N, C-alpha and C positions, 0 to 999 in steps of 0.2 A: 572445586567444583565437581568435579567427578566421584572423587570420595565423599561429598556431601549428599550427593543424588543416591549412590550406592549405599549409605549407611542407612540414611531416611528411608528407603526400600527394604533394607534388612530388617531394620526395627518395626517398619509397617507389617512384614510379612511375620516377624516371630509373634506380635501381639495377633493379629488374625489366627496363625498357628496355636498359641497357647490359649487364646480366648476360646476358640472353637472346641477345642478338646476339653476343656476345663467346664464349659457349659454344655458339652455333651453328658457329662456326668451327670450335670444337673436336671437336664431333660428326662434320659434313661430314670432316674432317681423319681421325677414328679411323674411320670408315666405310670410307673410301679406303685405309686404311693396313690394315684387314682383307683387304679387297683384293677380295671374294666380291661378288657382284651383290648377294646378298639382305643383305647388311651395309650396302651402299651404298643399296639402297632404303630400308631401314628408316631410316636416318640422314637421309636426304633427305625423305620423307614426316614424321619427327618435327622436323626443322628447319621445315617447310612449317607443321604443325599448330602447333609453340611459336610462330611468327610471328603466327599468327591468335589464339592464345589471350593471347600477352604484350607480344608489340612493339605490335601495333596499338592494344591498348587503353591501354599505356603510354604510346603517343604524344599519343594524346586526353588522356589525364590531366594530361601534362606540359604539353602547349598550354594547357588549361583553366587550370591551377592556375597556371602561369606567367602568364596575361595577370590574373588576380585578384589574384595576389600583387603585380605591379606597381601594377594597380589601387588596390590597399588602402593602398599604399606611396605613392600619387601620382607614379609614375615612368612619364615618357612611352615607350612601348615603342620610336620610333625614333628619338628623340632622347638616349635612353641608350646609349652606344656598346655597353657590353658586352651590353646585351640584344638590340639592334639585331642584332651582328655574330653573336649567338647564335642568333637567330630564321633569319638567311639561312645558318649553318652548318645548321641541323636542317632548314630547309628542302629544302640542297643533299642533305644526306641519303637525306632523303625522295623527292625526284625521283628519285636514283639507286637508290634501292630499288625505287621504283616503274617505272622505264623499264627496269632490265638485274638486278638480282639476284632479284628476284621472278619475273620471267618464266625466268631462266635457272636458278632451283632448282626451277619445273616443269619446263622441258627437260629438264635433269637427270634427274631422275626418270622423266618419259616415256622418255628414252635407256635408263637401266637397267631398267627394268619389259618394254619392247621385249627387252631383252638376257634379261631370266629366260624371256622366251617363245623365245627361241633367235636372235633376230636384234640383236646388241648392236652399236653402232658406237663402238669401244674410242676410236679416234682422234677422233670426234666429240665421245666425252664429254670426254677431256683438253682436247680445244679450248674447250669450255666452262666446263670447272672452272679451269682457266686465267684465264677472262673474268670468271668468277664470283669469283675470287680475287681482281683487279685493283677491280673495281667495288665488290667488297665491303671491303676496307681504305678505299676512299672514304667508303663510306655508314658506316664504323664508326668512323674516324678523325674526321670532322667533328663528331659529337656529342660525341666525348670532346675535342675543342678547345672545344666550346660548354660544356663542364662546368667545365675549368679556367678560362674567362671568367666564369663564373656564381658559383664557388668566389672566385675572386680579387678580381674586380669591377674591373678594373683601369681607371683615368681616362682 
């Protein structure tokens, strides 16, 4: 019973986590496509809020339930290759998000809010957006690879 509860919570957290980071890309792109500063501000503000409400709690639940599942199944975390690689990839994602993606989102929002006040640095916005996309793909791709490892559990 404990195993199935942990596994269910783990899967739900993964779905919420990955779903939120993937839809974040959609909403930022949507705000940019609309093209107005107000649309961009709303998209970025929503993206930052959804990270706070869904991504970060998802990360915590994924880590806790993942470790508890491994302990329940008596799987050594670092000696079980698919778990070790998944943890490494998840860590890379977190580091990239913390160092680049999250700060860039805040800078992009500040840039757009300044634009709403009349002083928009459009070139700066586009440069930061390109950097956000590159780092965002890394922060999103690494947990997707970890998901594949978790599902297929290669030996």
